[in-house]
DOZAZA-724638 format. One line per 2 residues: their letters; for each residue x, y, z of C-alpha. Coordinates in Angstrom, 1 decimal. Layout:
N
A	X/Y/Z ~ ...
END
This chain:
664
MI	26.0/62.1/37.5 ~ 29.2/62.2/35.7
KD	31.0/63.0/38.9 ~ 29.4/60.0/40.5
FL	30.4/57.8/37.6 ~ 34.0/59.0/37.8
ED	34.1/58.3/41.5 ~ 32.5/54.9/41.0
GK	35.4/52.5/40.5 ~ 33.1/49.6/39.6
GQ	31.6/51.4/36.6 ~ 35.0/52.4/35.3
SE	36.2/48.8/35.4 ~ 33.3/47.6/33.2
VI	33.9/50.3/30.5 ~ 37.6/49.6/30.5
GF	36.9/45.9/30.1 ~ 34.6/46.5/27.2
IL	37.2/48.6/25.5 ~ 39.8/46.0/26.0
VL	37.6/43.3/24.5 ~ 37.0/45.5/21.4
AI	40.7/46.1/21.1 ~ 41.5/42.4/21.4
LA	38.8/41.6/18.8 ~ 40.1/44.2/16.4
TS	43.6/43.0/16.8 ~ 42.5/39.4/16.2
LS	40.6/40.4/13.0 ~ 43.6/42.3/11.8
VV	45.9/39.3/12.4 ~ 43.5/37.0/10.5
QA	43.2/39.6/7.6 ~ 46.9/40.0/7.4
NM	47.9/36.3/7.7 ~ 45.1/33.8/7.4
VP	43.2/35.4/4.5 ~ 46.3/35.4/2.2
NW	46.9/31.8/3.0 ~ 43.3/30.9/2.2
NQ	43.5/32.8/-1.1 ~ 46.8/31.2/-2.0
EV	45.0/27.8/-1.7 ~ 42.3/29.2/-4.1
EF	45.0/30.3/-6.6 ~ 46.8/27.0/-6.3
EH	43.7/25.0/-7.1 ~ 43.0/27.2/-10.1
LM	46.6/26.7/-11.3 ~ 46.1/22.9/-11.2
DV	42.8/23.4/-13.1 ~ 44.2/25.7/-15.7
TD	47.2/23.4/-16.3 ~ 44.7/20.7/-17.1
DM	42.8/23.1/-19.4 ~ 46.0/23.9/-21.3
KS	46.7/20.1/-21.6 ~ 43.2/19.7/-23.0
LL	43.9/22.5/-25.4 ~ 47.0/20.7/-26.7
SS	44.9/17.5/-27.1 ~ 42.4/19.5/-29.1
IE	45.2/20.8/-31.3 ~ 46.5/17.3/-31.8
KA	43.0/16.0/-32.7 ~ 42.3/18.8/-35.2
SS	45.7/18.0/-36.8 ~ 45.1/14.2/-36.9
HG	41.4/14.2/-37.9 ~ 41.2/17.3/-40.0
EK	38.2/18.4/-38.0 ~ 37.4/21.6/-36.1
TT	37.8/21.3/-32.3 ~ 37.0/23.5/-29.3
SD	38.6/23.8/-25.9 ~ 37.7/25.9/-22.8
IK	40.2/27.6/-20.5 ~ 39.3/29.3/-17.1
LG	41.5/32.3/-17.4 ~ 41.3/33.5/-13.8
TD	39.7/33.0/-10.5 ~ 37.6/34.9/-8.0
YP	37.8/34.5/-4.2 ~ 35.0/33.3/-2.0
NR	33.1/35.8/0.1 ~ 34.6/35.9/3.6
MI	32.0/38.2/5.2 ~ 33.9/40.8/7.4
FA	37.3/40.1/5.7 ~ 38.4/41.9/2.6
NP	39.3/40.1/-0.7 ~ 41.0/41.5/-3.8
PP	39.1/41.6/-7.1 ~ 39.2/38.4/-9.2
SQ	42.7/37.6/-10.6 ~ 42.7/37.9/-14.4
GE	44.8/35.5/-16.4 ~ 46.0/36.2/-19.9
IK	46.3/34.0/-23.0 ~ 47.8/35.3/-26.2
TY	49.7/34.2/-29.3 ~ 53.3/35.1/-30.2
DL	55.3/34.7/-33.4 ~ 57.7/31.8/-34.1
TF	59.6/30.5/-37.1 ~ 60.5/26.9/-38.2
NV	63.1/26.1/-40.8 ~ 64.1/22.7/-42.3
SN	67.2/22.3/-44.4 ~ 69.2/19.4/-46.0
AV	65.9/17.4/-46.3 ~ 65.5/15.5/-49.6
AK	62.3/13.6/-50.6 ~ 62.9/9.9/-51.4
SS	60.1/10.1/-54.0 ~ 60.9/12.3/-57.0
DV	57.2/13.1/-57.2 ~ 57.6/15.7/-54.4
AC	61.3/16.5/-55.0 ~ 60.5/19.9/-56.4
LW	59.7/21.1/-52.8 ~ 62.0/18.8/-50.8
DG	65.2/19.1/-52.7 ~ 67.6/19.9/-49.8
SE	67.2/23.6/-49.8 ~ 65.9/25.5/-46.8
IS	62.1/25.5/-46.3 ~ 60.7/28.1/-44.0
YD	57.5/28.3/-42.1 ~ 55.9/30.9/-39.9
TK	53.9/29.7/-36.9 ~ 52.5/30.8/-33.6
GL	52.9/29.9/-30.0 ~ 50.4/30.3/-27.1
VY	51.3/31.6/-23.7 ~ 49.1/31.6/-20.6
TP	50.1/33.9/-17.7 ~ 48.1/33.6/-14.4
NY	48.7/37.1/-12.8 ~ 47.9/35.9/-9.3
YY	47.9/38.3/-6.3 ~ 49.4/35.8/-3.8
LD	51.2/33.2/-5.9 ~ 53.4/36.0/-7.3
GT	55.9/34.9/-10.0 ~ 54.0/31.8/-11.1
SP	55.6/30.6/-14.3 ~ 53.6/30.9/-17.6
LL	52.4/27.9/-19.6 ~ 53.4/27.6/-23.2
IE	52.2/25.6/-26.2 ~ 54.5/25.7/-29.2
HS	55.8/23.2/-31.8 ~ 53.3/20.4/-30.7
SM	54.4/20.6/-27.1 ~ 53.4/22.1/-23.8
IR	56.1/23.8/-21.6 ~ 56.1/25.0/-18.1
GF	58.1/28.2/-18.6 ~ 60.2/28.4/-15.4
DQ	62.8/31.2/-15.5 ~ 65.3/28.5/-14.7
NP	65.1/25.0/-16.2 ~ 61.8/25.2/-18.1
EI	60.4/21.7/-18.9 ~ 58.2/20.1/-21.5
IK	55.3/18.5/-19.7 ~ 53.2/17.1/-22.7
GS	53.7/16.4/-26.4 ~ 56.6/16.0/-28.8
ML	57.1/16.8/-32.4 ~ 59.4/13.8/-32.9
SG	58.3/10.2/-32.2 ~ 60.6/7.5/-33.5
SE	61.0/8.2/-37.2 ~ 57.9/10.4/-37.4
FR	58.4/14.1/-37.4 ~ 55.1/15.9/-36.9
PT	55.3/19.6/-36.1 ~ 51.9/21.4/-36.0
FM	52.0/25.0/-37.2 ~ 49.4/27.5/-36.0
DG	48.1/30.8/-37.4 ~ 45.8/33.5/-35.9
DL	46.0/36.2/-33.4 ~ 44.7/35.9/-29.8
NS	45.0/38.3/-26.9 ~ 42.5/37.8/-24.1
RD	42.7/38.8/-20.4 ~ 39.8/37.9/-18.0
YT	38.8/35.7/-15.1 ~ 36.0/34.0/-17.0
LE	35.8/30.9/-19.2 ~ 37.5/31.4/-22.6
SL	36.4/29.1/-25.4 ~ 38.9/28.6/-28.3
SI	38.1/27.1/-31.7 ~ 40.8/25.2/-33.6
YP	40.4/25.1/-37.4 ~ 42.2/22.5/-39.7
DS	43.5/24.9/-42.3 ~ 45.8/22.2/-43.7
AP	45.0/18.9/-42.1 ~ 45.0/15.9/-41.7
PN	48.7/15.6/-42.8 ~ 50.1/13.6/-45.6
SV	53.3/11.6/-45.0 ~ 56.4/12.4/-47.0
MI	59.5/10.2/-46.7 ~ 62.5/12.4/-46.2
ES	66.2/11.6/-46.0 ~ 69.4/13.7/-45.5
SD	71.2/15.3/-48.4 ~ 74.5/14.0/-49.6
ED	76.4/16.7/-47.8 ~ 74.7/17.1/-44.4
NI	72.1/15.6/-42.1 ~ 68.6/17.0/-41.8
TV	68.6/20.1/-39.6 ~ 65.6/21.7/-38.0
EF	65.9/25.3/-36.6 ~ 63.1/27.0/-34.8
TS	62.5/29.8/-32.3 ~ 61.1/29.3/-28.8
RA	60.2/31.2/-25.7 ~ 61.8/28.5/-23.6
PS	64.7/27.2/-25.8 ~ 66.5/25.4/-23.0
AW	63.4/23.1/-22.5 ~ 64.2/21.5/-25.9
KV	67.5/20.1/-24.7 ~ 65.5/17.1/-23.7
ME	65.4/16.1/-27.4 ~ 69.1/15.0/-27.1
DK	67.8/11.9/-25.4 ~ 65.9/10.8/-28.5
ER	67.5/8.0/-30.5 ~ 67.3/9.7/-33.9
VS	68.7/13.1/-32.8 ~ 72.4/13.8/-33.3
SV	72.6/17.1/-31.5 ~ 70.7/20.0/-30.0
TV	72.1/23.5/-29.9 ~ 70.3/26.2/-27.8
EE	70.9/29.9/-28.3 ~ 69.5/32.1/-25.6
VD	68.8/35.7/-26.6 ~ 69.5/38.3/-23.9
NE	66.8/40.8/-23.1 ~ 64.4/39.1/-25.5
DI	61.6/36.6/-25.0 ~ 62.6/34.5/-28.0
GK	65.6/32.2/-28.4 ~ 66.7/29.7/-31.0
VE	67.0/25.9/-31.1 ~ 68.8/23.9/-33.7
VE	68.2/20.1/-33.9 ~ 70.4/17.9/-36.1
LT	68.8/14.6/-36.9 ~ 70.7/11.4/-37.6
DD	71.4/10.0/-41.0 ~ 68.1/8.0/-41.1
TF	64.9/8.1/-43.1 ~ 62.1/10.2/-41.5
YF	58.4/10.6/-42.2 ~ 57.4/14.2/-42.2
KL	53.7/15.0/-41.4 ~ 53.1/18.7/-41.4
SS	49.8/20.4/-40.6 ~ 48.6/24.0/-40.1
LG	45.8/25.0/-37.8 ~ 43.9/28.3/-37.4
ID	43.2/29.7/-33.9 ~ 39.6/31.2/-33.9
DT	39.8/31.7/-37.6 ~ 40.4/29.7/-40.7
KD	42.2/30.3/-44.1 ~ 42.0/28.6/-47.5
RE	44.9/26.4/-48.5 ~ 47.4/28.1/-50.8
PE	49.0/26.0/-53.7 ~ 52.7/25.4/-53.4
YI	53.5/22.8/-55.9 ~ 51.9/20.2/-58.2
MT	52.8/16.5/-57.5 ~ 52.8/14.0/-60.4
YD	52.0/10.3/-60.1 ~ 54.3/7.7/-61.7
HD	55.8/10.3/-64.0 ~ 58.9/8.1/-64.5
RE	57.2/5.0/-65.8 ~ 56.4/4.4/-69.4
HT	53.0/5.7/-70.3 ~ 51.1/4.6/-73.4
LP	48.1/6.1/-75.2 ~ 45.4/6.6/-74.3
AN	47.0/7.8/-71.0 ~ 45.2/8.6/-67.8
IR	47.1/11.6/-66.3 ~ 46.7/12.5/-62.6
VE	48.3/15.3/-60.7 ~ 47.8/16.5/-57.1
VR	48.0/20.1/-56.0 ~ 49.6/20.5/-52.6
DK	50.4/23.3/-50.2 ~ 53.7/23.9/-48.5
YN	52.7/21.5/-45.8 ~ 52.4/18.7/-48.4
NP	48.6/18.5/-48.0 ~ 46.1/18.6/-50.9
VP	44.5/21.8/-52.1 ~ 40.9/21.3/-53.4
NA	39.2/23.5/-56.0 ~ 42.4/24.6/-57.6
EV	42.3/25.4/-61.3 ~ 44.8/23.3/-63.2
SF	45.8/23.5/-66.9 ~ 47.2/20.6/-68.9
NA	49.3/21.2/-72.0 ~ 51.5/19.3/-74.4
EG	55.2/20.0/-74.9 ~ 57.5/18.8/-77.7
VD	54.7/17.9/-80.1 ~ 52.3/19.6/-82.5
EE	49.4/20.4/-80.2 ~ 46.9/19.9/-83.0
KV	47.8/16.2/-83.0 ~ 47.1/15.8/-79.3
NI	43.7/15.6/-77.6 ~ 43.7/16.5/-73.9
RN	40.4/15.9/-72.2 ~ 39.6/18.4/-69.4
QE	42.5/20.6/-70.4 ~ 41.2/23.2/-67.9
TE	39.9/21.5/-64.8 ~ 39.6/21.8/-61.0
TD	41.1/19.6/-58.3 ~ 38.6/17.5/-56.3
ER	38.5/17.4/-52.5 ~ 41.6/15.2/-52.6
GI	43.5/17.9/-54.5 ~ 43.6/15.7/-57.6
AS	43.0/16.8/-61.2 ~ 42.7/14.1/-63.9
TI	42.6/14.0/-67.7 ~ 42.9/11.6/-70.6
VT	45.4/12.1/-73.4 ~ 45.1/10.7/-76.9
AE	47.1/11.5/-80.1 ~ 47.0/10.8/-83.8
NV	50.0/10.4/-86.2 ~ 52.6/11.2/-83.6
DE	56.0/9.6/-84.2 ~ 57.9/11.1/-81.3
DF	57.7/11.2/-77.5 ~ 56.2/14.2/-75.9
VI	55.5/15.6/-72.5 ~ 52.3/16.6/-70.7
NA	52.7/19.3/-68.1 ~ 50.3/20.6/-65.5
TL	50.3/24.3/-64.4 ~ 48.6/26.3/-61.8
EG	48.9/30.1/-61.8 ~ 52.5/29.9/-62.9
VQ	53.3/26.9/-60.6 ~ 55.0/24.2/-62.6
DC	54.6/20.6/-61.8 ~ 57.6/18.7/-60.4
KG	58.0/16.4/-63.4 ~ 56.2/16.2/-66.7
YT	54.8/13.0/-68.2 ~ 56.7/11.5/-71.1
LN	54.3/9.6/-73.5 ~ 55.3/7.0/-76.0
NI	54.2/7.3/-79.7 ~ 51.7/4.5/-79.6
TD	48.6/5.0/-81.7 ~ 45.3/4.5/-79.8
VR	43.2/1.8/-81.4 ~ 40.3/1.9/-78.9
DV	37.1/4.0/-79.0 ~ 38.6/6.7/-76.7
DR	36.1/9.3/-77.8 ~ 33.3/7.5/-76.0
AY	32.5/9.1/-72.7 ~ 31.9/6.0/-70.6
QY	29.3/6.3/-67.8 ~ 29.7/3.9/-65.0
KV	29.3/3.3/-61.3 ~ 31.4/1.4/-58.8
HW	29.9/-1.9/-57.8 ~ 31.2/-4.1/-55.0
TD	31.5/-7.8/-55.9 ~ 33.0/-11.0/-54.6
VE	32.4/-10.2/-50.9 ~ 32.8/-13.7/-49.5
DE	34.0/-12.9/-46.0 ~ 31.3/-13.9/-43.5
EI	32.5/-11.1/-41.2 ~ 31.6/-8.4/-43.7
NV	28.2/-7.1/-44.7 ~ 27.9/-4.7/-47.7
TQ	24.8/-2.6/-48.0 ~ 24.1/-1.2/-51.4
ED	21.5/1.0/-53.0 ~ 20.1/-0.4/-56.3
GF	23.2/-2.7/-56.4 ~ 25.6/0.2/-56.8
GP	27.6/2.4/-54.5 ~ 27.6/0.8/-51.0
EK	26.2/3.1/-48.4 ~ 27.9/1.3/-45.6
IE	30.1/-1.7/-44.8 ~ 29.7/-3.4/-41.5
YY	32.6/-5.6/-40.4 ~ 33.6/-7.8/-37.6
GN	37.2/-8.9/-37.0 ~ 40.5/-7.3/-36.2
NS	42.2/-8.1/-39.6 ~ 42.1/-6.5/-43.0
FD	39.4/-7.3/-45.5 ~ 39.4/-7.4/-49.3
LT	36.8/-5.9/-51.6 ~ 36.5/-5.7/-55.4
AS	35.2/-2.7/-57.1 ~ 33.8/-3.4/-60.6
LF	32.8/-0.9/-63.3 ~ 29.3/-1.1/-64.7
ED	27.7/0.6/-67.7 ~ 23.9/0.7/-67.9
NE	23.7/-1.9/-65.1 ~ 25.9/-4.3/-67.1
KF	29.5/-5.2/-66.4 ~ 31.9/-2.9/-68.2
SV	35.1/-4.9/-68.8 ~ 37.6/-2.1/-69.6
DF	41.3/-2.1/-68.8 ~ 43.4/0.8/-67.4
AN	40.5/2.9/-66.1 ~ 41.3/4.7/-62.9
ID	39.7/3.8/-59.6 ~ 41.1/5.6/-56.6
FA	40.4/5.3/-52.9 ~ 40.8/7.9/-50.1
VN	40.2/7.5/-46.4 ~ 38.6/10.5/-44.9
NS	40.7/10.0/-41.7 ~ 44.0/8.3/-42.4
DL	44.6/7.7/-38.7 ~ 41.7/5.3/-38.5
AT	42.3/3.1/-41.5 ~ 44.5/2.4/-44.5
IE	43.6/1.3/-48.0 ~ 46.0/-0.4/-50.4
PL	46.5/0.4/-53.2 ~ 45.0/3.9/-53.1
EN	45.4/4.2/-56.8 ~ 44.2/1.5/-59.1
TT	43.8/0.8/-62.8 ~ 41.2/-1.8/-63.7
TD	41.8/-5.2/-65.2 ~ 38.7/-6.5/-67.1
GD	36.8/-3.8/-65.3 ~ 37.8/-4.8/-61.8
AN	40.0/-3.2/-59.2 ~ 40.9/-4.9/-55.9
VT	41.5/-3.1/-52.6 ~ 42.5/-4.2/-49.1
IT	41.1/-2.1/-46.2 ~ 42.8/-2.3/-42.8
PD	41.1/-0.6/-39.9 ~ 43.8/0.8/-37.5
DR	41.3/1.1/-34.7 ~ 38.3/-1.3/-34.6
DQ	36.6/0.9/-32.1 ~ 36.1/3.8/-34.5
QF	33.7/4.3/-37.4 ~ 35.4/5.7/-40.5
SF	34.5/6.4/-44.1 ~ 36.3/6.5/-47.4
KV	35.6/7.7/-50.9 ~ 35.9/5.8/-54.2
YA	36.8/8.0/-57.3 ~ 36.6/6.8/-60.8
LS	37.4/8.4/-64.1 ~ 36.8/7.3/-67.7
GG	36.4/9.4/-70.7 ~ 36.4/12.5/-68.6
TK	33.4/11.4/-66.6 ~ 33.8/11.2/-62.8
DV	31.9/9.1/-60.4 ~ 32.4/9.5/-56.6
IE	30.7/7.5/-53.9 ~ 31.3/7.6/-50.2
VT	31.3/4.4/-48.0 ~ 30.9/4.4/-44.3
VI	32.6/1.5/-42.5 ~ 30.9/0.6/-39.2
PR	32.5/-1.8/-36.8 ~ 30.5/-4.7/-35.5
YL	31.1/-6.4/-32.2 ~ 30.5/-9.9/-31.0
TM	28.7/-10.8/-27.8 ~ 29.2/-14.4/-26.6
LE	26.4/-15.2/-24.1 ~ 26.4/-18.2/-21.8
PE	24.9/-19.1/-18.4 ~ 26.6/-20.6/-15.4
GG	24.2/-22.6/-13.3 ~ 20.5/-23.1/-13.6
GE	18.7/-20.4/-15.6 ~ 17.9/-18.9/-19.0
VE	19.2/-15.8/-20.6 ~ 17.9/-13.4/-23.2
PE	19.2/-13.0/-25.9 ~ 19.5/-16.8/-26.1
VG	22.8/-18.6/-25.5 ~ 25.3/-18.2/-28.3
NH	27.1/-15.6/-30.4 ~ 25.4/-12.4/-31.5
SY	26.8/-9.6/-33.7 ~ 25.9/-5.9/-33.1
RG	26.9/-2.6/-34.6 ~ 29.2/-0.4/-32.7
GD	27.3/1.9/-30.4 ~ 24.2/-0.4/-30.2
TV	22.6/-0.9/-26.8 ~ 21.8/-4.5/-25.9
EL	19.3/-5.5/-23.2 ~ 20.3/-8.6/-21.2
KA	17.9/-10.6/-19.1 ~ 18.5/-13.5/-16.7
DP	15.7/-15.8/-15.5 ~ 16.7/-18.4/-12.8
DP	15.3/-21.9/-12.9 ~ 13.3/-23.2/-9.8
GW	15.8/-23.8/-7.0 ~ 18.2/-21.2/-8.3
EF	18.6/-17.4/-8.0 ~ 20.5/-14.9/-10.1
GE	23.9/-13.9/-8.8 ~ 25.8/-11.6/-11.2
WI	26.8/-10.7/-14.7 ~ 30.4/-11.2/-15.6
IN	31.6/-9.4/-18.8 ~ 35.1/-10.1/-20.2
GE	36.1/-11.8/-17.0 ~ 35.1/-9.0/-14.6
HY	32.0/-8.4/-12.4 ~ 29.6/-6.1/-14.1
SN	26.2/-6.0/-12.2 ~ 24.0/-7.9/-9.8
ES	20.8/-6.8/-11.5 ~ 19.1/-9.5/-13.5
EI	18.1/-7.0/-16.3 ~ 20.8/-4.7/-17.6
DI	21.7/-2.7/-20.7 ~ 25.2/-2.7/-22.2
VM	26.7/-0.6/-25.0 ~ 28.6/-2.5/-27.7
DK	31.9/-0.6/-28.0 ~ 34.0/-3.8/-28.2
DK	33.8/-7.6/-28.2 ~ 32.2/-8.8/-25.0
EV	32.0/-12.3/-23.5 ~ 29.0/-12.3/-21.2
TA	28.3/-14.9/-18.5 ~ 25.1/-15.0/-16.3
VF	25.9/-16.6/-13.0 ~ 23.1/-18.5/-11.2
EE	23.5/-19.8/-7.7 ~ 21.7/-22.9/-6.4
LE	19.6/-22.4/-3.3 ~ 19.0/-24.8/-0.3
MY	15.9/-27.0/-0.8 ~ 13.2/-27.8/1.7
DL	10.2/-30.2/1.7 ~ 6.7/-28.9/2.2
TV	4.1/-31.6/2.9 ~ 0.5/-30.4/2.7
SV	-2.4/-32.5/3.7 ~ -6.2/-32.1/4.1
ET	-8.2/-33.6/6.8 ~ -12.0/-33.5/7.3
VP	-13.2/-33.4/10.9 ~ -15.4/-36.5/11.3
GA	-19.0/-35.8/10.7 ~ -18.4/-32.5/9.3
GA	-19.8/-33.3/5.8 ~ -18.2/-32.5/2.5
PA	-14.6/-31.3/2.7 ~ -13.2/-28.0/1.4
EV	-11.1/-28.1/-1.8 ~ -7.7/-26.6/-0.9
TA	-5.2/-25.3/-3.6 ~ -1.4/-24.7/-3.0
LW	0.1/-22.0/-5.3 ~ 3.8/-22.2/-6.0
NE	5.8/-20.6/-8.8 ~ 2.6/-19.7/-10.6
ES	1.6/-23.4/-10.9 ~ -1.4/-24.8/-9.0
YV	-1.5/-28.1/-7.3 ~ -4.9/-29.5/-6.0
IA	-4.8/-31.2/-2.7 ~ -7.7/-33.6/-2.5
QG	-9.2/-35.2/0.7 ~ -7.3/-38.1/2.0
ET	-4.2/-37.5/-0.3 ~ -0.8/-36.1/0.7
YT	1.4/-34.2/-1.8 ~ 5.1/-33.4/-1.1
IT	6.1/-30.1/-2.8 ~ 9.8/-29.1/-2.9
VV	10.3/-25.3/-2.7 ~ 13.3/-23.0/-2.3
EN	14.4/-21.1/0.8 ~ 12.5/-17.9/1.5
TE	10.0/-18.6/-1.3 ~ 6.5/-17.8/-0.2
VD	3.8/-20.4/-0.7 ~ 0.1/-19.4/-0.7
LE	-2.5/-21.9/0.4 ~ -5.9/-20.8/-0.8
QT	-9.3/-22.4/0.1 ~ -11.5/-22.4/-2.9
NR	-14.7/-23.5/-1.1 ~ -15.6/-20.3/0.6
DA	-18.5/-21.9/2.5 ~ -16.3/-24.2/4.5
QL	-14.6/-23.5/7.8 ~ -10.8/-24.0/8.0
VW	-8.3/-24.6/10.8 ~ -4.6/-24.9/10.1
AG	-2.5/-27.5/12.0 ~ 1.2/-28.5/12.0
DY	4.2/-26.3/11.3 ~ 2.2/-23.1/11.0
PD	2.8/-20.5/13.8 ~ -0.9/-19.7/14.3
NE	-2.4/-23.2/14.6 ~ -5.8/-21.7/15.6
SE	-6.0/-19.5/12.5 ~ -9.2/-19.8/10.4
ET	-8.0/-17.6/7.6 ~ -8.7/-19.0/4.1
EI	-5.3/-17.9/2.9 ~ -1.9/-18.2/4.7
TL	1.7/-17.5/3.7 ~ 4.6/-19.7/4.8
TM	8.3/-18.8/4.6 ~ 10.3/-21.9/3.9
DE	13.3/-22.0/6.2 ~ 13.0/-25.7/7.1
DK	11.1/-28.8/6.1 ~ 7.4/-28.3/7.0
EI	4.2/-30.3/7.3 ~ 1.0/-28.4/7.1
TA	-2.5/-29.8/7.6 ~ -5.7/-28.0/6.6
ES	-8.6/-29.2/8.7 ~ -11.8/-28.6/6.8
IN	-15.1/-28.2/8.9 ~ -18.3/-28.0/7.0
END
């Protein structure tokens, strides 16, 4: 048999052909595996690179939000990517990206505070900070050598080997200098989703007004993994020069930025990556230490960290210097700072004929300046521990609604308008007005980016303290606290300010709207149901909100997130005449009673009378015979003139005359 096969040329040709087909197929698959599959996988990696770049931008936005609002934020990053199943073709395992922290430094020199209250920290000497940067490395198989993405010093950098560039963020904007420092250790390598939590260790930031020292301009020196990227700061108006120092064979270089001889507002904050730390006291700031204080004196100090932000729950001691301590009475000599970082006390003295100083200390940290008090004998009943609450009065603005509980301590303020509004806080004792002077009433906005209050620190006149509240963003709800101190007794209330928005509703054409035409005020976030009902001869066209088309539905819901001017547009339809008459066939006996139904109103058509009814185009009209014992034949402009139905439907597309012939 084998011999026959070998001698059979036809059989050999078929086998050889089959082998050649297999060889061609194998070669083709090899070419696809070697050339096409890598190209396909490069596209997968490129798409992931675009996505992870957006993820890193979102992470920087979360960092900015945690810094500005003082709230914990989270952000997700898809570290790597896997490759789709390609059946008979081979793919590598998922590429694993890596994100980790690295150490950086940040130094400020020649910076002097314009306010002497914080001059003990900002005195022109060098101030050093440790911070962290974040670097993401893709580790792709096919897009080999893809540059890492960096987040450092409030900016995001694409870390090209040559000419790295800042693609988002800046620590300097105009006269505001706002570096965000980070702390924590992170080192993660995977291809799955990584969720990062950002904690406000020291945020939101206070603003400190800084100017150059007499000798030199303010200089900022910091380390960076992409130092040459910071050369772009030379283009900023308030930057005098930028010097970059690359360090050979090391990842970290140095950048020195010299600012111009202007005034700057420093806003420093510190955030924790996947961890949080308590604030550490750095100095004690005094208020109005250089003005003349008289007895009894309300003394306030604020404990701050090295980022100029308040430290709550810090134990502060007050003591007298330059006077016999037995002659001085210091209320709350040992006390704790509140959530604003403020500690308060009241000082009185008897038979003191010299000036003396009150100092505040905290674990060996001296306050910037002491308080010098004049030798004025107190003649008021300062030993009385006044109990009082803050009460809002004289709210005359029609755009403001103050809600209070039992007349005291407003729970919320709802306001409408873009401008500031004024409120008066009054002291009460046992539900009666407490007309005392020089009592402290302070205000603090929980998020200073959303509103400002002036003045933040008040002393009462006849028991009243006035304040002006300015929302910076009417679209945002915010809250603030009111702090009061008298005789060592504190009272704290929290007020939520809720924006209200105005809806101006009006129709255009024939129809009615709900709510009714006019101006309506709603709280921010409320959902309002709008309805439009056209008049006879009209149909609803569209809703126009703030000059733009919104919907063609006659019933809609809108969310009040800003002022809205709403117009319901109705369109007039073409009109037609319908003439309906009833005839009785002679000798047929009593006629049938026929009713025409239109727009839910009934019209009775009696024998021998003709009624003209005007209806709109395409509106259906029902004619119903109510005398069921009669026979009925329709005549005129009805398609089926021989119909004996007791009910017919007409579509009005022209003027029509219909006759109902009743046969008994």
